[in-house]
VMD Tcl script that builds the backbone (N, CA, C; Angstrom):
set m [mol new atoms 507]
animate dup $m
set s [atomselect $m all]
$s set {name element resname resid chain x y z} {
  {N N MET 1 A 0.775 -1.185 -0.001}
  {CA C MET 1 A -0.001 0.017 -0.008}
  {C C MET 1 A 0.831 1.242 0.018}
  {N N GLN 2 A 1.947 1.190 0.650}
  {CA C GLN 2 A 2.875 2.356 0.723}
  {C C GLN 2 A 3.321 2.742 -0.697}
  {N N ALA 3 A 3.568 1.797 -1.560}
  {CA C ALA 3 A 4.060 2.113 -2.917}
  {C C ALA 3 A 2.996 2.838 -3.710}
  {N N ALA 4 A 1.741 2.533 -3.506}
  {CA C ALA 4 A 0.666 3.185 -4.248}
  {C C ALA 4 A 0.469 4.649 -3.838}
  {N N ARG 5 A 0.778 5.014 -2.601}
  {CA C ARG 5 A 0.482 6.289 -2.135}
  {C C ARG 5 A 1.267 7.421 -2.867}
  {N N PRO 6 A 2.559 7.295 -3.105}
  {CA C PRO 6 A 3.219 8.355 -3.844}
  {C C PRO 6 A 2.603 8.517 -5.225}
  {N N TYR 7 A 2.184 7.453 -5.875}
  {CA C TYR 7 A 1.535 7.582 -7.176}
  {C C TYR 7 A 0.249 8.392 -7.086}
  {N N CYS 8 A -0.520 8.120 -6.049}
  {CA C CYS 8 A -1.788 8.830 -5.831}
  {C C CYS 8 A -1.545 10.299 -5.592}
  {N N ILE 9 A -0.502 10.603 -4.835}
  {CA C ILE 9 A -0.229 12.007 -4.487}
  {C C ILE 9 A 0.154 12.726 -5.797}
  {N N ARG 10 A 1.013 12.033 -6.594}
  {CA C ARG 10 A 1.389 12.661 -7.854}
  {C C ARG 10 A 0.197 12.896 -8.789}
  {N N MET 11 A -0.694 11.923 -8.856}
  {CA C MET 11 A -1.891 12.110 -9.690}
  {C C MET 11 A -2.771 13.237 -9.225}
  {N N MET 12 A -2.890 13.293 -7.848}
  {CA C MET 12 A -3.769 14.372 -7.305}
  {C C MET 12 A -3.124 15.729 -7.594}
  {N N THR 13 A -1.824 15.832 -7.507}
  {CA C THR 13 A -1.122 17.056 -7.788}
  {C C THR 13 A -1.281 17.443 -9.249}
  {N N ALA 14 A -1.154 16.447 -10.141}
  {CA C ALA 14 A -1.345 16.686 -11.586}
  {C C ALA 14 A -2.764 17.126 -11.903}
  {N N VAL 15 A -3.744 16.512 -11.246}
  {CA C VAL 15 A -5.141 16.850 -11.461}
  {C C VAL 15 A -5.385 18.258 -10.983}
  {N N ARG 16 A -4.847 18.623 -9.823}
  {CA C ARG 16 A -5.039 19.991 -9.344}
  {C C ARG 16 A -4.401 21.020 -10.280}
  {N N ALA 17 A -3.197 20.712 -10.808}
  {CA C ALA 17 A -2.559 21.598 -11.744}
  {C C ALA 17 A -3.392 21.791 -13.018}
  {N N MET 18 A -3.960 20.686 -13.550}
  {CA C MET 18 A -4.780 20.716 -14.758}
  {C C MET 18 A -6.080 21.510 -14.464}
  {N N ALA 19 A -6.642 21.332 -13.307}
  {CA C ALA 19 A -7.843 22.083 -12.920}
  {C C ALA 19 A -7.541 23.548 -12.901}
  {N N GLY 20 A -6.378 23.944 -12.330}
  {CA C GLY 20 A -5.971 25.317 -12.294}
  {C C GLY 20 A -5.817 25.915 -13.690}
  {N N ILE 21 A -5.186 25.196 -14.587}
  {CA C ILE 21 A -5.045 25.660 -15.950}
  {C C ILE 21 A -6.371 25.793 -16.616}
  {N N ALA 22 A -7.261 24.794 -16.449}
  {CA C ALA 22 A -8.573 24.925 -17.044}
  {C C ALA 22 A -9.353 26.112 -16.537}
  {N N ALA 23 A -9.259 26.383 -15.247}
  {CA C ALA 23 A -9.942 27.505 -14.636}
  {C C ALA 23 A -9.375 28.825 -15.215}
  {N N ALA 24 A -8.055 28.913 -15.403}
  {CA C ALA 24 A -7.481 30.118 -15.972}
  {C C ALA 24 A -7.926 30.262 -17.415}
  {N N LEU 25 A -8.067 29.245 -18.179}
  {CA C LEU 25 A -8.502 29.388 -19.562}
  {C C LEU 25 A -9.948 29.801 -19.638}
  {N N VAL 26 A -10.749 29.304 -18.738}
  {CA C VAL 26 A -12.189 29.720 -18.732}
  {C C VAL 26 A -12.205 31.201 -18.358}
  {N N ALA 27 A -11.461 31.646 -17.407}
  {CA C ALA 27 A -11.414 33.032 -16.991}
  {C C ALA 27 A -11.001 33.902 -18.140}
  {N N ILE 28 A -9.998 33.513 -18.873}
  {CA C ILE 28 A -9.483 34.311 -20.010}
  {C C ILE 28 A -10.511 34.364 -21.088}
  {N N ALA 29 A -11.144 33.261 -21.429}
  {CA C ALA 29 A -12.166 33.190 -22.452}
  {C C ALA 29 A -13.375 34.063 -22.086}
  {N N GLY 30 A -13.684 34.152 -20.825}
  {CA C GLY 30 A -14.824 34.897 -20.351}
  {C C GLY 30 A -14.571 36.410 -20.442}
  {N N CYS 31 A -13.329 36.816 -20.531}
  {CA C CYS 31 A -12.997 38.230 -20.568}
  {C C CYS 31 A -13.361 38.847 -21.918}
  {N N GLY 32 A -13.439 38.110 -22.998}
  {CA C GLY 32 A -13.765 38.623 -24.280}
  {C C GLY 32 A -12.565 39.301 -24.898}
  {N N SER 33 A -12.834 40.109 -25.935}
  {CA C SER 33 A -11.784 40.821 -26.650}
  {C C SER 33 A -11.292 41.984 -25.872}
  {N N SER 34 A -10.086 42.380 -26.089}
  {CA C SER 34 A -9.530 43.570 -25.447}
  {C C SER 34 A -9.037 44.552 -26.583}
  {N N ALA 35 A -9.860 44.647 -27.605}
  {CA C ALA 35 A -9.502 45.479 -28.756}
  {C C ALA 35 A -10.591 46.459 -29.134}
  {N N PHE 36 A -10.327 47.291 -30.076}
  {CA C PHE 36 A -11.287 48.244 -30.563}
  {C C PHE 36 A -11.739 47.667 -31.929}
  {N N THR 37 A -13.062 47.526 -32.139}
  {CA C THR 37 A -13.590 47.020 -33.416}
  {C C THR 37 A -14.714 47.868 -33.922}
  {N N ILE 38 A -14.859 47.908 -35.249}
  {CA C ILE 38 A -15.945 48.505 -35.902}
  {C C ILE 38 A -16.518 47.495 -36.890}
  {N N ALA 39 A -17.848 47.260 -36.821}
  {CA C ALA 39 A -18.423 46.219 -37.646}
  {C C ALA 39 A -19.847 46.577 -37.973}
  {N N ASN 40 A -20.513 45.727 -38.774}
  {CA C ASN 40 A -21.942 45.822 -39.117}
  {C C ASN 40 A -22.343 47.111 -39.769}
  {N N ALA 41 A -21.660 47.505 -40.826}
  {CA C ALA 41 A -22.003 48.744 -41.566}
  {C C ALA 41 A -23.313 48.503 -42.334}
  {N N SER 42 A -24.206 49.499 -42.264}
  {CA C SER 42 A -25.418 49.446 -43.021}
  {C C SER 42 A -25.755 50.817 -43.523}
  {N N VAL 43 A -26.588 50.891 -44.617}
  {CA C VAL 43 A -26.955 52.151 -45.224}
  {C C VAL 43 A -28.460 52.244 -45.374}
  {N N ASP 44 A -28.916 53.492 -45.630}
  {CA C ASP 44 A -30.348 53.679 -45.963}
  {C C ASP 44 A -30.706 52.766 -47.098}
  {N N ALA 45 A -31.872 52.132 -46.980}
  {CA C ALA 45 A -32.308 51.143 -47.984}
  {C C ALA 45 A -32.539 51.734 -49.349}
  {N N SER 46 A -33.221 52.936 -49.435}
  {CA C SER 46 A -33.479 53.451 -50.737}
  {C C SER 46 A -33.755 54.943 -50.692}
  {N N TYR 47 A -33.725 55.559 -51.834}
  {CA C TYR 47 A -34.026 56.949 -52.027}
  {C C TYR 47 A -34.753 57.069 -53.357}
  {N N SER 48 A -35.916 57.703 -53.399}
  {CA C SER 48 A -36.638 57.959 -54.619}
  {C C SER 48 A -36.269 59.319 -55.176}
  {N N CYS 49 A -35.589 59.328 -56.289}
  {CA C CYS 49 A -35.184 60.547 -56.915}
  {C C CYS 49 A -36.343 61.236 -57.543}
  {N N PRO 50 A -36.604 62.485 -57.235}
  {CA C PRO 50 A -37.761 63.175 -57.763}
  {C C PRO 50 A -37.701 63.349 -59.310}
  {N N VAL 51 A -38.875 63.128 -59.963}
  {CA C VAL 51 A -38.949 63.292 -61.413}
  {C C VAL 51 A -38.566 64.720 -61.766}
  {N N GLY 52 A -37.756 64.857 -62.821}
  {CA C GLY 52 A -37.312 66.128 -63.281}
  {C C GLY 52 A -36.095 66.696 -62.606}
  {N N SER 53 A -35.522 65.960 -61.670}
  {CA C SER 53 A -34.338 66.438 -60.973}
  {C C SER 53 A -33.086 66.186 -61.813}
  {N N ASN 54 A -32.100 67.055 -61.634}
  {CA C ASN 54 A -30.864 66.980 -62.401}
  {C C ASN 54 A -29.728 67.176 -61.397}
  {N N ASN 55 A -29.057 66.134 -61.066}
  {CA C ASN 55 A -27.956 66.191 -60.099}
  {C C ASN 55 A -28.467 66.791 -58.726}
  {N N ALA 56 A -29.609 66.377 -58.330}
  {CA C ALA 56 A -30.245 66.912 -57.113}
  {C C ALA 56 A -29.558 66.314 -55.859}
  {N N PRO 57 A -29.072 67.136 -54.961}
  {CA C PRO 57 A -28.340 66.560 -53.777}
  {C C PRO 57 A -29.294 65.943 -52.772}
  {N N TYR 58 A -28.786 64.890 -52.093}
  {CA C TYR 58 A -29.498 64.284 -50.949}
  {C C TYR 58 A -28.451 63.615 -50.113}
  {N N ASP 59 A -28.823 63.346 -48.849}
  {CA C ASP 59 A -27.870 62.669 -47.880}
  {C C ASP 59 A -28.194 61.227 -47.745}
  {N N LEU 60 A -27.184 60.480 -47.887}
  {CA C LEU 60 A -27.280 59.020 -47.644}
  {C C LEU 60 A -26.669 58.757 -46.236}
  {N N HIS 61 A -27.377 57.947 -45.411}
  {CA C HIS 61 A -26.896 57.739 -44.057}
  {C C HIS 61 A -26.377 56.303 -43.940}
  {N N ALA 62 A -25.277 56.193 -43.203}
  {CA C ALA 62 A -24.682 54.867 -42.907}
  {C C ALA 62 A -24.491 54.799 -41.408}
  {N N THR 63 A -24.527 53.586 -40.893}
  {CA C THR 63 A -24.205 53.357 -39.444}
  {C C THR 63 A -23.244 52.160 -39.364}
  {N N ALA 64 A -22.544 52.086 -38.251}
  {CA C ALA 64 A -21.714 50.959 -37.899}
  {C C ALA 64 A -21.586 50.866 -36.418}
  {N N ASP 65 A -21.304 49.691 -35.884}
  {CA C ASP 65 A -21.174 49.488 -34.482}
  {C C ASP 65 A -19.700 49.540 -34.089}
  {N N ALA 66 A -19.385 50.465 -33.158}
  {CA C ALA 66 A -18.083 50.594 -32.621}
  {C C ALA 66 A -18.041 50.004 -31.207}
  {N N ASP 67 A -17.072 49.144 -30.943}
  {CA C ASP 67 A -16.930 48.510 -29.637}
  {C C ASP 67 A -15.498 48.684 -29.137}
  {N N ASN 68 A -15.375 49.418 -28.057}
  {CA C ASN 68 A -14.073 49.732 -27.500}
  {C C ASN 68 A -13.896 48.898 -26.254}
  {N N ALA 69 A -13.246 47.748 -26.325}
  {CA C ALA 69 A -13.041 46.911 -25.146}
  {C C ALA 69 A -11.645 47.226 -24.496}
  {N N THR 70 A -11.054 48.360 -24.918}
  {CA C THR 70 A -9.718 48.733 -24.365}
  {C C THR 70 A -9.917 49.581 -23.082}
  {N N SER 71 A -8.815 49.845 -22.454}
  {CA C SER 71 A -8.913 50.676 -21.228}
  {C C SER 71 A -8.648 52.165 -21.514}
  {N N GLN 72 A -8.572 52.515 -22.799}
  {CA C GLN 72 A -8.386 53.915 -23.200}
  {C C GLN 72 A -9.433 54.319 -24.222}
  {N N GLY 73 A -9.753 55.599 -24.235}
  {CA C GLY 73 A -10.694 56.077 -25.297}
  {C C GLY 73 A -10.015 55.996 -26.645}
  {N N VAL 74 A -10.820 55.908 -27.676}
  {CA C VAL 74 A -10.349 55.787 -29.065}
  {C C VAL 74 A -10.937 57.031 -29.807}
  {N N ASP 75 A -10.045 57.791 -30.481}
  {CA C ASP 75 A -10.500 58.901 -31.272}
  {C C ASP 75 A -10.807 58.470 -32.705}
  {N N LEU 76 A -11.945 58.913 -33.241}
  {CA C LEU 76 A -12.271 58.687 -34.645}
  {C C LEU 76 A -11.839 59.949 -35.398}
  {N N ARG 77 A -10.898 59.780 -36.308}
  {CA C ARG 77 A -10.241 60.945 -36.928}
  {C C ARG 77 A -10.898 61.311 -38.244}
  {N N SER 78 A -11.238 60.368 -39.051}
  {CA C SER 78 A -11.892 60.683 -40.334}
  {C C SER 78 A -12.685 59.462 -40.840}
  {N N VAL 79 A -13.655 59.748 -41.693}
  {CA C VAL 79 A -14.375 58.679 -42.377}
  {C C VAL 79 A -14.480 59.109 -43.842}
  {N N SER 80 A -14.168 58.198 -44.732}
  {CA C SER 80 A -14.383 58.445 -46.197}
  {C C SER 80 A -15.284 57.387 -46.747}
  {N N ALA 81 A -15.978 57.674 -47.809}
  {CA C ALA 81 A -16.944 56.809 -48.340}
  {C C ALA 81 A -16.839 56.722 -49.887}
  {N N VAL 82 A -17.050 55.505 -50.392}
  {CA C VAL 82 A -17.126 55.250 -51.849}
  {C C VAL 82 A -18.367 54.459 -52.098}
  {N N MET 83 A -19.234 54.917 -53.036}
  {CA C MET 83 A -20.397 54.215 -53.437}
  {C C MET 83 A -20.070 53.450 -54.742}
  {N N VAL 84 A -20.378 52.155 -54.736}
  {CA C VAL 84 A -20.021 51.272 -55.874}
  {C C VAL 84 A -21.335 50.716 -56.460}
  {N N VAL 85 A -21.533 50.893 -57.758}
  {CA C VAL 85 A -22.730 50.340 -58.412}
  {C C VAL 85 A -22.669 48.774 -58.401}
  {N N ALA 86 A -23.612 48.192 -57.771}
  {CA C ALA 86 A -23.676 46.725 -57.649}
  {C C ALA 86 A -24.611 46.078 -58.635}
  {N N ASP 87 A -25.674 46.807 -59.022}
  {CA C ASP 87 A -26.691 46.260 -59.912}
  {C C ASP 87 A -27.472 47.415 -60.514}
  {N N VAL 88 A -27.953 47.219 -61.724}
  {CA C VAL 88 A -28.818 48.286 -62.294}
  {C C VAL 88 A -29.984 47.587 -62.942}
  {N N HIS 89 A -31.094 48.364 -63.052}
  {CA C HIS 89 A -32.282 47.870 -63.736}
  {C C HIS 89 A -32.804 49.000 -64.613}
  {N N GLY 90 A -33.125 48.653 -65.895}
  {CA C GLY 90 A -33.607 49.697 -66.743}
  {C C GLY 90 A -32.518 50.586 -67.252}
  {N N VAL 91 A -32.888 51.841 -67.512}
  {CA C VAL 91 A -31.878 52.801 -67.989}
  {C C VAL 91 A -31.197 53.444 -66.798}
  {N N TRP 92 A -29.823 53.308 -66.791}
  {CA C TRP 92 A -29.058 53.842 -65.682}
  {C C TRP 92 A -27.801 54.478 -66.297}
  {N N GLN 93 A -27.401 55.633 -65.758}
  {CA C GLN 93 A -26.238 56.316 -66.306}
  {C C GLN 93 A -24.906 55.714 -65.966}
  {N N GLN 94 A -24.869 54.924 -64.911}
  {CA C GLN 94 A -23.614 54.286 -64.498}
  {C C GLN 94 A -23.689 52.793 -64.680}
  {N N ALA 95 A -22.551 52.190 -65.068}
  {CA C ALA 95 A -22.438 50.746 -65.258}
  {C C ALA 95 A -22.078 50.091 -63.920}
  {N N VAL 96 A -22.386 48.818 -63.803}
  {CA C VAL 96 A -22.043 47.996 -62.665}
  {C C VAL 96 A -20.502 48.084 -62.461}
  {N N GLY 97 A -20.073 48.339 -61.280}
  {CA C GLY 97 A -18.655 48.489 -60.977}
  {C C GLY 97 A -18.180 49.970 -60.930}
  {N N SER 98 A -19.013 50.880 -61.431}
  {CA C SER 98 A -18.655 52.308 -61.362}
  {C C SER 98 A -18.565 52.727 -59.956}
  {N N GLU 99 A -17.709 53.672 -59.638}
  {CA C GLU 99 A -17.581 54.169 -58.269}
  {C C GLU 99 A -17.747 55.673 -58.173}
  {N N TYR 100 A -18.358 56.151 -57.068}
  {CA C TYR 100 A -18.422 57.541 -56.713}
  {C C TYR 100 A -17.730 57.707 -55.473}
  {N N ASP 101 A -16.621 58.440 -55.476}
  {CA C ASP 101 A -15.802 58.676 -54.275}
  {C C ASP 101 A -16.352 59.949 -53.621}
  {N N ALA 102 A -17.013 59.850 -52.485}
  {CA C ALA 102 A -17.529 60.984 -51.824}
  {C C ALA 102 A -16.452 61.698 -50.932}
  {N N GLY 103 A -15.275 61.080 -50.807}
  {CA C GLY 103 A -14.205 61.668 -50.026}
  {C C GLY 103 A -14.525 61.585 -48.567}
  {N N GLN 104 A -13.934 62.541 -47.798}
  {CA C GLN 104 A -14.181 62.543 -46.366}
  {C C GLN 104 A -15.595 63.083 -46.089}
  {N N VAL 105 A -16.331 62.397 -45.177}
  {CA C VAL 105 A -17.683 62.740 -44.944}
  {C C VAL 105 A -17.883 63.002 -43.444}
  {N N GLN 106 A -19.057 63.555 -43.172}
  {CA C GLN 106 A -19.393 63.882 -41.729}
  {C C GLN 106 A -19.683 62.636 -40.958}
  {N N PHE 107 A -19.340 62.610 -39.695}
  {CA C PHE 107 A -19.629 61.462 -38.820}
  {C C PHE 107 A -19.667 61.886 -37.363}
  {N N SER 108 A -20.244 61.029 -36.583}
  {CA C SER 108 A -20.218 61.184 -35.096}
  {C C SER 108 A -20.431 59.798 -34.541}
  {N N PRO 109 A -19.965 59.610 -33.339}
  {CA C PRO 109 A -19.186 60.478 -32.445}
  {C C PRO 109 A -17.740 60.539 -32.901}
  {N N THR 110 A -16.939 61.437 -32.307}
  {CA C THR 110 A -15.515 61.574 -32.596}
  {C C THR 110 A -14.646 60.795 -31.574}
  {N N THR 111 A -15.287 60.287 -30.501}
  {CA C THR 111 A -14.508 59.524 -29.526}
  {C C THR 111 A -15.427 58.417 -28.993}
  {N N VAL 112 A -14.841 57.235 -28.784}
  {CA C VAL 112 A -15.518 56.124 -28.123}
  {C C VAL 112 A -14.741 55.848 -26.859}
  {N N GLY 113 A -15.404 56.044 -25.728}
  {CA C GLY 113 A -14.722 55.930 -24.428}
  {C C GLY 113 A -14.240 54.512 -24.120}
  {N N ALA 114 A -13.358 54.435 -23.171}
  {CA C ALA 114 A -12.844 53.129 -22.667}
  {C C ALA 114 A -14.028 52.204 -22.288}
  {N N SER 115 A -13.956 50.967 -22.642}
  {CA C SER 115 A -14.966 49.949 -22.304}
  {C C SER 115 A -16.347 50.371 -22.706}
  {N N ALA 116 A -16.486 51.100 -23.823}
  {CA C ALA 116 A -17.799 51.636 -24.282}
  {C C ALA 116 A -18.123 51.113 -25.659}
  {N N LYS 117 A -19.413 51.203 -26.011}
  {CA C LYS 117 A -19.881 50.915 -27.332}
  {C C LYS 117 A -20.611 52.158 -27.824}
  {N N ALA 118 A -20.557 52.325 -29.173}
  {CA C ALA 118 A -21.238 53.498 -29.769}
  {C C ALA 118 A -21.721 53.100 -31.176}
  {N N LYS 119 A -22.764 53.784 -31.639}
  {CA C LYS 119 A -23.265 53.666 -32.986}
  {C C LYS 119 A -22.675 54.836 -33.810}
  {N N LEU 120 A -21.801 54.437 -34.748}
  {CA C LEU 120 A -21.185 55.451 -35.631}
  {C C LEU 120 A -22.240 55.874 -36.629}
  {N N GLN 121 A -22.462 57.159 -36.730}
  {CA C GLN 121 A -23.461 57.758 -37.683}
  {C C GLN 121 A -22.682 58.517 -38.736}
  {N N VAL 122 A -22.881 58.156 -39.991}
  {CA C VAL 122 A -22.186 58.757 -41.107}
  {C C VAL 122 A -23.149 59.393 -42.089}
  {N N THR 123 A -22.835 60.578 -42.571}
  {CA C THR 123 A -23.681 61.260 -43.593}
  {C C THR 123 A -22.857 61.426 -44.855}
  {N N ILE 124 A -23.337 60.852 -45.946}
  {CA C ILE 124 A -22.618 60.838 -47.206}
  {C C ILE 124 A -23.408 61.689 -48.174}
  {N N PRO 125 A -22.813 62.718 -48.701}
  {CA C PRO 125 A -23.519 63.563 -49.684}
  {C C PRO 125 A -23.556 62.818 -51.022}
  {N N SER 126 A -24.794 62.731 -51.627}
  {CA C SER 126 A -24.962 62.082 -52.884}
  {C C SER 126 A -25.834 62.993 -53.733}
  {N N ALA 127 A -26.104 62.545 -54.984}
  {CA C ALA 127 A -27.022 63.268 -55.860}
  {C C ALA 127 A -27.613 62.328 -56.850}
  {N N CYS 128 A -28.730 62.713 -57.427}
  {CA C CYS 128 A -29.365 61.875 -58.454}
  {C C CYS 128 A -30.008 62.742 -59.504}
  {N N SER 129 A -30.229 62.101 -60.664}
  {CA C SER 129 A -30.947 62.737 -61.757}
  {C C SER 129 A -32.045 61.834 -62.182}
  {N N ASN 130 A -33.233 62.415 -62.514}
  {CA C ASN 130 A -34.385 61.606 -62.939}
  {C C ASN 130 A -35.164 62.437 -63.919}
  {N N GLY 131 A -34.752 62.437 -65.193}
  {CA C GLY 131 A -35.563 63.162 -66.216}
  {C C GLY 131 A -36.883 62.511 -66.465}
  {N N THR 132 A -37.741 63.183 -67.114}
  {CA C THR 132 A -39.033 62.618 -67.438}
  {C C THR 132 A -38.811 61.428 -68.391}
  {N N HIS 133 A -39.526 60.364 -68.199}
  {CA C HIS 133 A -39.393 59.215 -69.036}
  {C C HIS 133 A -40.776 58.535 -69.209}
  {N N LYS 134 A -40.860 57.757 -70.255}
  {CA C LYS 134 A -42.112 57.094 -70.584}
  {C C LYS 134 A -42.000 55.629 -70.058}
  {N N GLY 135 A -43.183 55.017 -69.808}
  {CA C GLY 135 A -43.191 53.677 -69.411}
  {C C GLY 135 A -43.539 53.493 -67.949}
  {N N VAL 136 A -43.796 52.262 -67.594}
  {CA C VAL 136 A -44.219 51.974 -66.230}
  {C C VAL 136 A -43.148 51.282 -65.415}
  {N N ALA 137 A -42.050 50.915 -66.096}
  {CA C ALA 137 A -40.978 50.177 -65.372}
  {C C ALA 137 A -40.122 51.178 -64.599}
  {N N ASP 138 A -39.693 50.761 -63.450}
  {CA C ASP 138 A -38.843 51.609 -62.643}
  {C C ASP 138 A -37.368 51.378 -63.097}
  {N N ASP 139 A -36.580 52.464 -63.059}
  {CA C ASP 139 A -35.160 52.385 -63.307}
  {C C ASP 139 A -34.499 52.576 -61.945}
  {N N TYR 140 A -33.496 51.778 -61.647}
  {CA C TYR 140 A -32.802 51.914 -60.414}
  {C C TYR 140 A -31.401 51.430 -60.447}
  {N N GLY 141 A -30.623 51.930 -59.497}
  {CA C GLY 141 A -29.228 51.431 -59.306}
  {C C GLY 141 A -29.080 51.039 -57.886}
  {N N ASP 142 A -28.491 49.871 -57.615}
  {CA C ASP 142 A -28.174 49.399 -56.282}
  {C C ASP 142 A -26.684 49.662 -56.017}
  {N N TYR 143 A -26.387 50.187 -54.852}
  {CA C TYR 143 A -25.020 50.543 -54.485}
  {C C TYR 143 A -24.595 49.900 -53.218}
  {N N THR 144 A -23.402 49.390 -53.164}
  {CA C THR 144 A -22.764 49.068 -51.872}
  {C C THR 144 A -21.944 50.252 -51.489}
  {N N VAL 145 A -21.698 50.453 -50.225}
  {CA C VAL 145 A -20.926 51.545 -49.750}
  {C C VAL 145 A -19.727 51.049 -48.977}
  {N N LYS 146 A -18.542 51.557 -49.361}
  {CA C LYS 146 A -17.348 51.223 -48.709}
  {C C LYS 146 A -16.936 52.384 -47.806}
  {N N LEU 147 A -16.687 52.059 -46.506}
  {CA C LEU 147 A -16.255 53.116 -45.575}
  {C C LEU 147 A -14.812 52.805 -45.132}
  {N N THR 148 A -13.999 53.870 -45.078}
  {CA C THR 148 A -12.684 53.773 -44.484}
  {C C THR 148 A -12.704 54.698 -43.288}
  {N N ILE 149 A -12.476 54.117 -42.105}
  {CA C ILE 149 A -12.571 54.814 -40.843}
  {C C ILE 149 A -11.133 54.875 -40.230}
  {N N VAL 150 A -10.622 56.024 -40.069}
  {CA C VAL 150 A -9.283 56.211 -39.464}
  {C C VAL 150 A -9.458 56.592 -38.036}
  {N N THR 151 A -8.835 55.806 -37.109}
  {CA C THR 151 A -8.991 56.040 -35.679}
  {C C THR 151 A -7.583 56.035 -35.032}
  {N N SER 152 A -7.588 56.372 -33.775}
  {CA C SER 152 A -6.276 56.290 -33.021}
  {C C SER 152 A -5.890 54.827 -32.779}
  {N N ALA 153 A -6.800 53.890 -33.059}
  {CA C ALA 153 A -6.523 52.479 -32.828}
  {C C ALA 153 A -6.272 51.764 -34.170}
  {N N GLY 154 A -6.186 52.523 -35.266}
  {CA C GLY 154 A -5.917 51.950 -36.590}
  {C C GLY 154 A -6.957 52.336 -37.600}
  {N N THR 155 A -6.797 51.830 -38.823}
  {CA C THR 155 A -7.708 52.131 -39.921}
  {C C THR 155 A -8.562 50.904 -40.158}
  {N N PHE 156 A -9.895 51.121 -40.323}
  {CA C PHE 156 A -10.831 50.081 -40.493}
  {C C PHE 156 A -11.531 50.264 -41.873}
  {N N LYS 157 A -11.691 49.213 -42.626}
  {CA C LYS 157 A -12.337 49.216 -43.923}
  {C C LYS 157 A -13.582 48.346 -43.865}
  {N N LEU 158 A -14.753 48.881 -44.112}
  {CA C LEU 158 A -16.011 48.141 -44.022}
  {C C LEU 158 A -16.797 48.321 -45.356}
  {N N THR 159 A -17.520 47.313 -45.750}
  {CA C THR 159 A -18.494 47.395 -46.826}
  {C C THR 159 A -19.889 47.179 -46.264}
  {N N SER 160 A -20.825 47.970 -46.697}
  {CA C SER 160 A -22.203 47.910 -46.151}
  {C C SER 160 A -22.752 46.467 -46.357}
  {N N GLN 161 A -23.428 45.975 -45.343}
  {CA C GLN 161 A -24.018 44.681 -45.386}
  {C C GLN 161 A -25.208 44.661 -46.356}
  {N N ASN 162 A -25.882 45.832 -46.484}
  {CA C ASN 162 A -27.020 45.958 -47.384}
  {C C ASN 162 A -26.673 46.913 -48.511}
  {N N LYS 163 A -27.568 47.014 -49.425}
  {CA C LYS 163 A -27.367 47.935 -50.591}
  {C C LYS 163 A -28.323 49.127 -50.489}
  {N N HIS 164 A -27.846 50.219 -51.079}
  {CA C HIS 164 A -28.661 51.451 -51.131}
  {C C HIS 164 A -29.189 51.530 -52.577}
  {N N ARG 165 A -30.484 51.669 -52.709}
  {CA C ARG 165 A -31.135 51.774 -54.070}
  {C C ARG 165 A -31.539 53.203 -54.277}
  {N N ILE 166 A -31.071 53.706 -55.423}
  {CA C ILE 166 A -31.574 54.978 -55.929}
  {C C ILE 166 A -32.573 54.664 -57.002}
  {N N LEU 167 A -33.821 55.058 -56.740}
  {CA C LEU 167 A -34.962 54.683 -57.586}
  {C C LEU 167 A -35.401 55.912 -58.438}
  {N N ALA 168 A -35.501 55.722 -59.730}
  {CA C ALA 168 A -35.991 56.739 -60.643}
  {C C ALA 168 A -37.282 56.247 -61.249}
  {N N ALA 169 A -38.427 56.534 -60.580}
  {CA C ALA 169 A -39.723 55.996 -61.038}
  {C C ALA 169 A -40.422 56.977 -61.877}
}
mol reanalyze $m
mol bondsrecalc $m
mol representation Tube
mol addrep $m
């Protein structure tokens, strides 16, 4: 019996060590990320361009979720936007793949505090034309929007999860 005891003690020590490691891994996994992220970009679903308009300005709105899991605030320095034609129906002035670079655009907030979440609100200036036309079919262009967000935590590039439709009915 004496010979078995040291083996049991060694096994119990090994089991305790493994339990400690497992507990530490669970604790680390439970902490989540410790980074700054921006995700889930979306844009206004559609805009109906008024009949008779010629390069008429309107604002396209985009949002994204900012999550700052760091211990310091993160400054949002600039946001730029590019609209890319993804699909067209009927008569459309731009071909699929054409891009409109809106450049730097308005956004808020400018800071996301430590351990905070925020909804990034972006306003993209756009314009549309819709001359008088015959027929009952709608003409439209669907656009994806690419955002480049420069922050104190790095640069993030997102593409909208949904498309923005400009409708010329």
